KEKE-3310 file (N, C-alpha, C; in steps of 0.2 Angstrom, whole numbers, plus 5000, padded with zeros to 4 digits):
npx = (4977:4992:5010:5016:5010:5005:5017:5022:5012:5017:5029:5027:5021:5030:5039:5032:5033:5025:5022:5019:5008:5012:5001:5000:4991:4996:4993:4979:4965:4954:4937:4939:4940:4952:4966:4981:4996:4988:4988:4988:4988:4992:4990:4988:4978:4974:4970:4975:4973:4968:4963:4952:4941:4926:4924:4932:4942:4943:4945:4959:4964:4962:4972:4983:4983:4986:4998:5004:5003:5009:5023:5026:5027:5039:5036:5042:5038:5038:5036:5023:5012:4994:4979:4965:4949:4937:4923:4909:4916:4926:4913:4910:4906:4913:4919:4932:4949:4960:4978:4987:5002:5008:5017:5027:5031:5043:5048:5062:5065:5066:5075:5075:5061:5062:5072:5064:5055:5061:5064:5051:5046:5053:5049:5054:5054:5053:5056:5050:5058:5052:5057:5051:5057:5061:5072:5080:5070:5071:5075:5075:5081:5070:5077:5092:5090:5089:5099:5109:5120:5125:5115:5107:5094:5087:5088:5081:5066:5065:5064:5054:5045:5045:5037:5025:5010:5002:5001:5008:5011:5014:5025:5027:5040:5047:5059:5074:5090:5088:5077:5060:5052:5043:5039:5037:5032:5033:5028:5029:5012:5007:4998:4999:4995:4994:4988:4982:4980:4973:4960:4944:4937:4949:4956:4947:4948:4961:4959:4952:4958:4970:4969:4970:4977:4988:4997:5001:5005:5003:5000:5002:5000:4998:5002:4994:4983:4985:4982:4985:4989:4998:4994:5003:5003:5005:5014:5015:5018:5024:5023:5025:5023:5014:5012:5024:5028:5024:5033:5040:5033:5029:5028:5012:5006:4991:4981:4973:4966:4960:4961:4960:4959:4953:4960:4971:4969:4966:4978:4988:4979:4984:4997:4999:4992:5001:5013:5007:5010:5003:4992:4979:4968:4960:4948:4941:4924:4911:4901:4898:4909:4919:4915:4919:4932:4937:4934:4944:4956:4955:4956:4968:4973:4973:4970:4956:4956:4965:4956:4949:4953:4952:4943:4929:4916:4923:4924:4914:4900:4890:4889:4881:4880:4886:4893:4908:4914:4907:4909:4923:4924:4916:4927:4939:4933:4932:4946:4951:4946:4957:4967:4977:4973:4977:4989:4993:4999:5012:5019:5036:5046:5062:5075:5076:5066:5054:5045:5028:5024:5013:4998:4984)
npy = (5904:5909:5907:5917:5927:5931:5933:5944:5955:5954:5960:5973:5977:5979:5987:5999:6000:5995:5982:5966:5950:5935:5920:5904:5889:5875:5864:5851:5844:5831:5838:5852:5870:5873:5865:5862:5869:5882:5899:5916:5935:5948:5965:5981:5986:5979:5962:5948:5936:5919:5909:5903:5908:5916:5914:5909:5916:5929:5930:5925:5935:5947:5942:5943:5957:5961:5957:5964:5978:5975:5971:5984:5993:5988:5977:5959:5948:5933:5920:5912:5894:5894:5887:5881:5874:5870:5875:5879:5890:5898:5900:5892:5876:5867:5855:5850:5853:5865:5872:5887:5894:5909:5923:5938:5949:5960:5977:5976:5965:5962:5954:5940:5940:5945:5934:5923:5928:5928:5914:5911:5916:5910:5899:5888:5874:5880:5882:5888:5892:5893:5899:5893:5898:5909:5913:5920:5920:5908:5904:5893:5884:5869:5860:5860:5862:5847:5843:5847:5841:5846:5848:5838:5836:5844:5841:5828:5831:5840:5830:5822:5833:5833:5822:5825:5827:5842:5860:5866:5865:5860:5857:5852:5850:5843:5844:5855:5855:5859:5869:5871:5870:5876:5873:5876:5871:5877:5875:5874:5877:5862:5860:5862:5873:5873:5888:5889:5902:5918:5926:5931:5921:5916:5927:5930:5918:5917:5928:5923:5912:5920:5917:5907:5889:5887:5884:5893:5893:5906:5908:5915:5922:5935:5949:5961:5955:5950:5953:5969:5970:5956:5942:5935:5921:5919:5914:5924:5918:5924:5921:5918:5904:5894:5881:5876:5880:5868:5857:5862:5861:5855:5838:5829:5841:5851:5854:5868:5873:5885:5896:5907:5903:5889:5881:5882:5877:5863:5860:5858:5852:5838:5838:5837:5826:5819:5818:5814:5813:5821:5828:5832:5836:5848:5857:5870:5872:5869:5852:5848:5853:5845:5834:5836:5837:5825:5817:5823:5819:5803:5802:5803:5795:5794:5785:5777:5777:5788:5797:5798:5804:5817:5832:5838:5846:5859:5861:5862:5854:5856:5868:5883:5894:5904:5915:5923:5924:5916:5902:5903:5901:5889:5880:5883:5876:5863:5862:5861:5851:5842:5842:5835:5826:5835:5831:5837:5837:5832:5823:5825:5815:5815:5804:5803:5805:5816:5831:5833:5847:5853:5852:5839)
npz = (5442:5440:5445:5439:5435:5447:5454:5448:5452:5463:5464:5457:5469:5478:5472:5474:5487:5495:5510:5507:5510:5510:5506:5507:5504:5515:5519:5518:5525:5524:5516:5507:5500:5492:5485:5493:5489:5484:5482:5488:5487:5501:5503:5513:5506:5497:5488:5481:5470:5477:5491:5495:5496:5503:5521:5528:5519:5523:5536:5535:5528:5537:5547:5539:5535:5547:5553:5543:5550:5561:5558:5552:5562:5570:5577:5577:5565:5561:5550:5551:5553:5551:5560:5554:5556:5546:5549:5560:5566:5555:5548:5540:5532:5526:5532:5534:5536:5534:5533:5533:5526:5533:5526:5529:5514:5512:5506:5505:5501:5486:5481:5479:5475:5462:5456:5456:5448:5435:5434:5433:5421:5412:5410:5419:5431:5448:5466:5482:5497:5512:5528:5545:5555:5552:5544:5527:5514:5503:5485:5469:5457:5453:5449:5452:5467:5467:5464:5474:5484:5496:5504:5508:5513:5510:5496:5497:5499:5488:5477:5482:5480:5465:5461:5464:5455:5444:5442:5454:5471:5489:5502:5518:5529:5543:5547:5544:5545:5558:5558:5555:5539:5525:5509:5493:5478:5461:5445:5425:5418:5416:5403:5388:5375:5357:5346:5331:5322:5323:5322:5325:5336:5339:5346:5355:5363:5368:5377:5386:5390:5397:5412:5415:5419:5410:5394:5381:5364:5351:5335:5319:5303:5302:5308:5313:5318:5330:5347:5355:5369:5377:5386:5401:5400:5386:5372:5356:5339:5324:5309:5290:5288:5295:5296:5295:5308:5316:5319:5328:5342:5357:5361:5364:5363:5366:5353:5341:5327:5320:5309:5295:5284:5275:5267:5273:5286:5283:5278:5291:5299:5293:5293:5307:5310:5302:5310:5325:5337:5346:5359:5359:5345:5339:5330:5321:5317:5307:5305:5293:5289:5293:5288:5275:5275:5281:5271:5261:5266:5267:5255:5254:5260:5274:5289:5297:5310:5311:5309:5319:5328:5327:5334:5331:5327:5337:5357:5370:5371:5379:5381:5373:5357:5345:5346:5345:5358:5366:5360:5365:5377:5378:5371:5380:5392:5387:5385:5399:5404:5401:5408:5419:5436:5451:5464:5477:5490:5501:5514:5521:5528:5539:5542:5555:5571:5571:5574:5567:5553:5553:5565:5566)
capx = (4982:4998:5013:5019:5005:5006:5025:5021:5010:5020:5034:5024:5018:5036:5041:5027:5035:5020:5022:5013:5010:5011:4997:5000:4988:5001:4990:4972:4961:4946:4934:4941:4940:4958:4972:4989:4999:4986:4991:4989:4995:4988:4992:4983:4972:4972:4971:4977:4972:4962:4965:4946:4933:4922:4923:4941:4947:4943:4951:4966:4965:4963:4978:4991:4983:4986:5006:5008:5003:5016:5030:5029:5026:5044:5036:5042:5033:5041:5032:5019:5008:4989:4975:4958:4944:4931:4917:4905:4920:4926:4907:4910:4901:4916:4919:4939:4953:4965:4983:4988:5005:5009:5023:5027:5036:5045:5052:5069:5066:5065:5081:5070:5055:5066:5076:5058:5052:5066:5064:5044:5047:5057:5045:5057:5051:5057:5054:5052:5058:5052:5059:5048:5062:5064:5079:5076:5066:5075:5073:5079:5077:5068:5084:5096:5089:5089:5106:5113:5123:5127:5109:5104:5087:5082:5086:5075:5061:5063:5062:5045:5040:5045:5034:5017:5006:5001:5005:5008:5012:5018:5027:5028:5045:5047:5064:5078:5094:5083:5071:5054:5050:5037:5042:5034:5036:5029:5029:5023:5007:5006:4994:5002:4990:4997:4984:4981:4975:4970:4955:4937:4939:4956:4957:4944:4951:4965:4956:4949:4963:4973:4968:4969:4984:4990:5004:4999:5009:4999:5003:4997:5004:4994:5004:4988:4977:4986:4979:4988:4991:4999:4996:5008:5005:5003:5019:5015:5023:5023:5025:5020:5021:5013:5012:5031:5029:5021:5040:5043:5029:5032:5026:5009:5002:4983:4981:4967:4966:4957:4963:4955:4958:4950:4965:4978:4966:4966:4986:4988:4977:4986:5005:5000:4990:5007:5017:5004:5010:4998:4989:4972:4969:4954:4948:4935:4920:4902:4900:4900:4917:4922:4915:4923:4939:4938:4932:4950:4959:4952:4957:4976:4977:4973:4965:4949:4958:4967:4952:4944:4957:4951:4940:4927:4915:4927:4922:4910:4894:4885:4890:4879:4881:4889:4897:4915:4916:4904:4914:4929:4922:4915:4935:4943:4931:4937:4953:4952:4947:4962:4973:4979:4971:4982:4990:4997:5004:5015:5023:5042:5048:5068:5075:5076:5061:5054:5038:5025:5024:5006:4995:4979)
capy = (5908:5906:5909:5921:5933:5934:5938:5951:5959:5958:5964:5979:5983:5980:5994:6005:6002:5991:5977:5962:5945:5927:5916:5898:5884:5872:5855:5851:5837:5830:5843:5860:5873:5873:5861:5863:5874:5888:5906:5922:5940:5953:5972:5985:5990:5975:5956:5946:5928:5917:5903:5898:5912:5914:5919:5907:5920:5935:5928:5924:5943:5949:5941:5946:5963:5962:5955:5970:5982:5973:5973:5991:5995:5986:5972:5953:5945:5929:5916:5905:5892:5895:5881:5884:5870:5874:5873:5886:5896:5902:5901:5888:5870:5859:5850:5848:5857:5868:5876:5892:5899:5919:5927:5945:5950:5968:5980:5976:5957:5959:5949:5933:5940:5944:5929:5918:5930:5927:5906:5908:5918:5905:5892:5884:5872:5882:5880:5894:5888:5898:5895:5896:5902:5917:5914:5924:5916:5906:5901:5889:5880:5862:5853:5863:5858:5839:5840:5851:5836:5851:5850:5831:5835:5850:5837:5824:5836:5841:5824:5820:5837:5830:5816:5827:5831:5848:5866:5870:5860:5863:5852:5853:5846:5842:5847:5854:5861:5862:5872:5869:5873:5874:5870:5877:5870:5880:5872:5878:5873:5855:5860:5867:5873:5877:5891:5892:5907:5926:5929:5932:5916:5915:5933:5928:5912:5921:5932:5918:5907:5922:5918:5901:5887:5883:5889:5895:5896:5907:5907:5917:5926:5942:5952:5966:5951:5949:5958:5974:5966:5950:5938:5933:5914:5917:5918:5924:5918:5928:5916:5917:5897:5890:5872:5876:5879:5860:5852:5865:5860:5848:5832:5830:5848:5851:5860:5869:5875:5890:5900:5911:5899:5880:5875:5880:5872:5857:5857:5859:5845:5835:5838:5836:5818:5814:5818:5809:5813:5829:5826:5833:5839:5852:5859:5873:5872:5861:5844:5848:5855:5840:5828:5837:5837:5818:5814:5825:5817:5798:5801:5804:5788:5793:5778:5779:5779:5794:5804:5799:5809:5826:5835:5845:5853:5857:5864:5858:5854:5860:5877:5884:5900:5905:5922:5920:5925:5909:5898:5901:5898:5880:5877:5882:5870:5856:5861:5860:5843:5838:5843:5828:5828:5837:5828:5842:5837:5824:5826:5824:5812:5813:5795:5805:5808:5823:5833:5836:5852:5855:5845:5838)
capz = (5445:5438:5447:5435:5437:5455:5455:5443:5456:5470:5461:5456:5476:5484:5469:5476:5493:5500:5512:5507:5514:5505:5510:5504:5508:5517:5520:5519:5528:5522:5513:5508:5495:5488:5487:5495:5485:5482:5484:5486:5491:5503:5506:5517:5502:5491:5489:5473:5471:5481:5494:5495:5497:5511:5529:5530:5518:5525:5542:5533:5525:5543:5549:5534:5537:5557:5552:5540:5555:5566:5555:5549:5568:5572:5580:5576:5561:5558:5546:5554:5551:5555:5557:5551:5555:5541:5551:5562:5568:5552:5545:5533:5532:5522:5536:5534:5539:5533:5537:5530:5529:5531:5526:5525:5510:5512:5499:5504:5500:5480:5476:5478:5469:5454:5454:5456:5440:5429:5435:5431:5415:5407:5411:5423:5438:5452:5471:5486:5502:5518:5535:5550:5561:5550:5541:5521:5508:5496:5478:5467:5452:5456:5446:5456:5472:5469:5464:5478:5488:5502:5507:5508:5517:5504:5490:5497:5498:5482:5475:5486:5476:5459:5460:5464:5449:5445:5443:5459:5476:5493:5507:5525:5530:5548:5550:5541:5547:5563:5559:5552:5532:5519:5502:5487:5471:5455:5438:5422:5418:5411:5398:5381:5367:5350:5343:5326:5320:5327:5320:5330:5339:5343:5350:5362:5367:5373:5384:5392:5395:5400:5417:5418:5420:5402:5391:5374:5358:5346:5328:5313:5300:5300:5315:5314:5322:5337:5354:5356:5374:5376:5393:5404:5397:5378:5367:5349:5335:5318:5303:5284:5287:5300:5295:5298:5318:5320:5321:5334:5346:5362:5362:5370:5364:5364:5346:5341:5321:5319:5304:5291:5277:5275:5265:5278:5291:5280:5279:5298:5303:5289:5296:5314:5308:5301:5318:5327:5345:5349:5364:5357:5340:5337:5321:5323:5311:5307:5304:5285:5287:5296:5283:5269:5277:5280:5264:5257:5270:5263:5247:5253:5261:5279:5289:5302:5318:5313:5305:5323:5333:5325:5337:5326:5328:5344:5361:5376:5367:5383:5382:5367:5356:5339:5347:5346:5366:5369:5357:5366:5384:5377:5369:5385:5395:5384:5386:5406:5404:5398:5415:5426:5444:5453:5469:5478:5496:5504:5521:5521:5537:5540:5546:5563:5573:5571:5576:5563:5553:5558:5567:5564)
cpx = (4990:5001:5018:5017:5005:5012:5024:5019:5014:5026:5033:5021:5025:5040:5039:5029:5028:5023:5015:5014:5007:5008:4997:4995:4994:4998:4982:4970:4955:4941:4936:4942:4945:4962:4980:4993:4995:4987:4989:4992:4988:4990:4986:4976:4969:4973:4973:4977:4967:4964:4958:4939:4932:4925:4931:4947:4948:4945:4958:4969:4967:4970:4981:4991:4986:4996:5009:5009:5010:5019:5031:5028:5033:5043:5036:5037:5036:5035:5028:5016:4999:4985:4968:4954:4937:4926:4914:4911:4926:4919:4907:4908:4906:4917:4928:4942:4959:4971:4988:4995:5007:5015:5023:5032:5037:5049:5060:5069:5066:5071:5076:5066:5058:5069:5069:5054:5055:5063:5055:5045:5049:5056:5049:5054:5056:5053:5055:5053:5058:5054:5054:5051:5062:5069:5075:5076:5071:5072:5076:5075:5075:5075:5092:5094:5090:5094:5110:5114:5125:5122:5105:5096:5082:5081:5079:5069:5059:5063:5055:5042:5038:5040:5027:5014:5004:5005:5009:5007:5015:5018:5027:5033:5047:5053:5072:5083:5092:5079:5066:5054:5044:5040:5037:5035:5030:5031:5026:5019:5008:5003:4997:4996:4996:4990:4985:4979:4972:4966:4949:4938:4946:4959:4953:4946:4957:4965:4954:4954:4969:4976:4969:4978:4984:4993:5000:5004:5004:5002:5000:5002:5002:4996:4997:4982:4978:4983:4986:4991:4992:4998:5001:5010:5005:5010:5018:5020:5019:5026:5021:5020:5020:5012:5020:5032:5027:5026:5040:5039:5031:5027:5018:5004:4996:4985:4974:4968:4960:4957:4958:4955:4957:4956:4972:4975:4967:4974:4987:4986:4982:4994:5003:4995:4995:5012:5015:5006:5008:4993:4980:4973:4960:4954:4941:4929:4913:4904:4901:4906:4921:4923:4919:4929:4942:4938:4940:4955:4960:4956:4966:4978:4977:4967:4960:4951:4962:4963:4948:4946:4955:4945:4936:4921:4920:4924:4915:4903:4889:4884:4888:4877:4884:4895:4903:4917:4913:4907:4920:4928:4921:4924:4937:4939:4933:4941:4957:4952:4953:4968:4971:4976:4977:4982:4995:5001:5004:5020:5030:5046:5056:5068:5074:5069:5060:5045:5036:5027:5017:5003:4988:4972)
cpy = (5908:5910:5917:5929:5936:5936:5944:5957:5959:5961:5971:5983:5983:5987:6001:6005:5998:5986:5972:5954:5938:5923:5910:5894:5877:5864:5856:5844:5836:5836:5849:5864:5873:5869:5865:5866:5881:5893:5911:5928:5945:5958:5974:5986:5985:5969:5955:5938:5926:5910:5899:5901:5911:5917:5915:5912:5926:5935:5928:5932:5948:5948:5942:5954:5965:5961:5962:5977:5982:5974:5981:5995:5992:5980:5965:5951:5939:5925:5911:5902:5892:5888:5882:5877:5873:5871:5879:5892:5900:5903:5897:5880:5863:5854:5847:5853:5861:5871:5879:5895:5905:5919:5933:5948:5958:5971:5979:5968:5954:5956:5943:5935:5940:5939:5921:5921:5928:5918:5905:5909:5914:5899:5885:5882:5877:5881:5887:5888:5892:5894:5896:5899:5907:5917:5916:5918:5914:5902:5899:5884:5873:5858:5856:5861:5851:5839:5842:5845:5840:5849:5844:5831:5838:5845:5833:5828:5837:5835:5822:5827:5836:5827:5818:5830:5837:5853:5869:5863:5864:5857:5856:5849:5849:5845:5848:5858:5863:5866:5868:5872:5870:5877:5872:5876:5875:5878:5876:5873:5868:5856:5865:5868:5877:5879:5893:5897:5912:5930:5930:5927:5914:5921:5932:5923:5914:5924:5930:5914:5913:5922:5910:5897:5885:5890:5889:5898:5900:5910:5909:5922:5935:5948:5958:5963:5950:5955:5963:5971:5959:5947:5935:5924:5913:5918:5918:5922:5921:5924:5917:5908:5894:5884:5872:5876:5872:5857:5856:5865:5854:5841:5833:5837:5846:5858:5860:5875:5880:5897:5904:5907:5891:5877:5876:5877:5865:5854:5856:5855:5840:5834:5836:5828:5815:5814:5814:5810:5820:5823:5828:5839:5844:5857:5863:5874:5867:5857:5843:5848:5849:5834:5830:5835:5829:5815:5816:5820:5806:5797:5801:5800:5788:5787:5781:5782:5786:5799:5803:5802:5816:5828:5839:5842:5852:5862:5860:5860:5856:5867:5879:5890:5900:5912:5920:5921:5919:5903:5897:5899:5890:5877:5878:5878:5863:5856:5859:5855:5839:5839:5837:5830:5828:5832:5831:5842:5831:5827:5822:5821:5812:5806:5798:5806:5815:5825:5834:5844:5856:5848:5846:5842)
cpz = (5445:5444:5445:5437:5443:5457:5450:5449:5461:5469:5461:5464:5480:5481:5471:5483:5499:5502:5510:5508:5509:5509:5505:5508:5508:5516:5520:5523:5527:5516:5513:5501:5490:5490:5489:5489:5481:5484:5485:5490:5493:5506:5510:5514:5496:5494:5482:5474:5476:5485:5496:5496:5504:5516:5532:5525:5521:5533:5540:5532:5531:5546:5546:5536:5545:5556:5550:5546:5559:5565:5552:5556:5573:5576:5577:5571:5558:5556:5551:5550:5556:5554:5558:5549:5550:5543:5554:5564:5562:5546:5538:5536:5529:5525:5537:5538:5536:5535:5531:5531:5528:5532:5524:5523:5510:5505:5498:5502:5492:5479:5475:5474:5463:5453:5452:5449:5435:5427:5430:5423:5409:5406:5415:5429:5442:5460:5477:5493:5509:5525:5541:5554:5559:5546:5535:5517:5505:5491:5475:5460:5455:5455:5451:5463:5472:5468:5471:5484:5496:5506:5507:5510:5513:5498:5489:5496:5491:5476:5476:5480:5468:5458:5460:5455:5450:5444:5448:5464:5483:5500:5513:5527:5537:5551:5545:5543:5555:5565:5553:5545:5528:5514:5498:5482:5467:5449:5435:5419:5412:5405:5393:5376:5362:5347:5337:5323:5326:5327:5327:5336:5342:5348:5356:5367:5371:5378:5387:5394:5397:5407:5419:5417:5415:5398:5385:5369:5353:5339:5324:5310:5299:5308:5317:5320:5328:5341:5356:5365:5375:5385:5393:5400:5389:5376:5360:5344:5327:5312:5297:5283:5295:5301:5297:5305:5321:5322:5328:5343:5350:5361:5366:5368:5364:5357:5345:5333:5320:5314:5300:5284:5279:5273:5269:5283:5289:5281:5286:5301:5298:5292:5303:5314:5307:5308:5322:5336:5350:5356:5364:5351:5337:5334:5323:5317:5313:5306:5297:5283:5289:5291:5279:5270:5277:5274:5259:5260:5269:5260:5248:5256:5270:5284:5295:5307:5318:5311:5313:5329:5333:5329:5334:5326:5335:5351:5365:5373:5372:5383:5373:5364:5350:5339:5350:5355:5369:5367:5362:5373:5384:5376:5375:5391:5393:5384:5393:5408:5402:5404:5418:5433:5447:5463:5472:5484:5499:5511:5519:5528:5536:5544:5552:5565:5575:5573:5568:5561:5556:5560:5567:5567)
residu = (UNK:UNK:UNK:UNK:UNK:UNK:UNK:UNK:UNK:UNK:UNK:UNK:UNK:UNK:UNK:UNK:UNK:UNK:UNK:UNK:UNK:UNK:UNK:UNK:UNK:UNK:UNK:UNK:UNK:UNK:UNK:UNK:UNK:UNK:UNK:UNK:UNK:UNK:UNK:UNK:UNK:UNK:UNK:UNK:UNK:UNK:UNK:UNK:UNK:UNK:UNK:UNK:UNK:UNK:UNK:UNK:UNK:UNK:UNK:UNK:UNK:UNK:UNK:UNK:UNK:UNK:UNK:UNK:UNK:UNK:UNK:UNK:UNK:UNK:UNK:UNK:UNK:UNK:UNK:UNK:UNK:UNK:UNK:UNK:UNK:UNK:UNK:UNK:UNK:UNK:UNK:UNK:UNK:UNK:UNK:UNK:UNK:UNK:UNK:UNK:UNK:UNK:UNK:UNK:UNK:UNK:UNK:UNK:UNK:UNK:UNK:UNK:UNK:UNK:UNK:UNK:UNK:UNK:UNK:UNK:UNK:UNK:UNK:UNK:UNK:UNK:UNK:UNK:UNK:UNK:UNK:UNK:UNK:UNK:UNK:UNK:UNK:UNK:UNK:UNK:UNK:UNK:UNK:UNK:UNK:UNK:UNK:UNK:UNK:UNK:UNK:UNK:UNK:UNK:UNK:UNK:UNK:UNK:UNK:UNK:UNK:UNK:UNK:UNK:UNK:UNK:UNK:UNK:UNK:UNK:UNK:UNK:UNK:UNK:UNK:UNK:UNK:UNK:UNK:UNK:UNK:UNK:UNK:UNK:UNK:UNK:UNK:UNK:UNK:UNK:UNK:UNK:UNK:UNK:UNK:UNK:UNK:UNK:UNK:UNK:UNK:UNK:UNK:UNK:UNK:UNK:UNK:UNK:UNK:UNK:UNK:UNK:UNK:UNK:UNK:UNK:UNK:UNK:UNK:UNK:UNK:UNK:UNK:UNK:UNK:UNK:UNK:UNK:UNK:UNK:UNK:UNK:UNK:UNK:UNK:UNK:UNK:UNK:UNK:UNK:UNK:UNK:UNK:UNK:UNK:UNK:UNK:UNK:UNK:UNK:UNK:UNK:UNK:UNK:UNK:UNK:UNK:UNK:UNK:UNK:UNK:UNK:UNK:UNK:UNK:UNK:UNK:UNK:UNK:UNK:UNK:UNK:UNK:UNK:UNK:UNK:UNK:UNK:UNK:UNK:UNK:UNK:UNK:UNK:UNK:UNK:UNK:UNK:UNK:UNK:UNK:UNK:UNK:UNK:UNK:UNK:UNK:UNK:UNK:UNK:UNK:UNK:UNK:UNK:UNK:UNK:UNK:UNK:UNK:UNK:UNK:UNK:UNK:UNK:UNK:UNK:UNK:UNK:UNK:UNK:UNK:UNK:UNK:UNK:UNK:UNK:UNK:UNK:UNK:UNK:UNK:UNK:UNK:UNK:UNK:UNK:UNK:UNK:UNK:UNK:UNK:UNK:UNK:UNK:UNK:UNK:UNK:UNK:UNK:UNK:UNK:UNK:UNK:UNK:UNK:UNK:UNK:UNK:UNK:UNK)
# end
């Protein structure tokens, strides 16, 4: 669940006049179904995203809807953190502990939601600062928060956030300006895919990747082949010269070549091998296609260590099938294996003594 999709859903709900509760995993101890930074939205008749499923999530939804009822009745509903031992009391046997942060978002609070959407849609790292004392939610880019000399405690927390791996994180701050805070980091998906080709497999892959933490640049010369709808995480590039787009992609990009032309496939492989700083180079096709390409590339002077970097046939070999949708799932599984292992939580303690944000 990307932050952008969550925010789009939240904005639509607020526009419809609904109150929503933003639930985030603030901390985990031991075995838990989701890591810190996971989040979901809960309304009176709907939920979006997940913080772990099962009885834990059902209990969290119950608490959230109780907060909405109270808030609508004018009863104070300040943000709060609830502790959940993952045992018999919530019908789960993980054995760990989760701390969940609950915050009612009202239709009158659309300003911070729109600010966050703008940052997310521009692929900018940003933070959401939730005061447990009830102060308004703050949203800022991570860079601006780190550089804010007026609030050194927040800047220190931002520095701690930026050292964490993964697409999201959450920090419980012991004390900032006399109040406890939860600071959430949202950053663009670390994995970027340059997908060349909008044929059957390309379209099926875009549909599979639409809900996954990955950014996609989708490149093809045929406008009619792109999907009529474009997922939030996908940027289409229509060009008569797909090979010219290679130089515009960031370093460590994952590359998948699945065009309608073997000649174009070969030219793209050659161009990426010349560049060399890709993170993954996948080529759709059979073992005979790979052998044919390798022979042509050797004849052009490419070394064996360069040819060894080509992944072809592409896709997780454990997923068997020739249907475009099955191939897409196999490729998506292989791409997800490229992600870094997340390290999503850290406690920031100030120089002065302070109570922990949560208790074990």
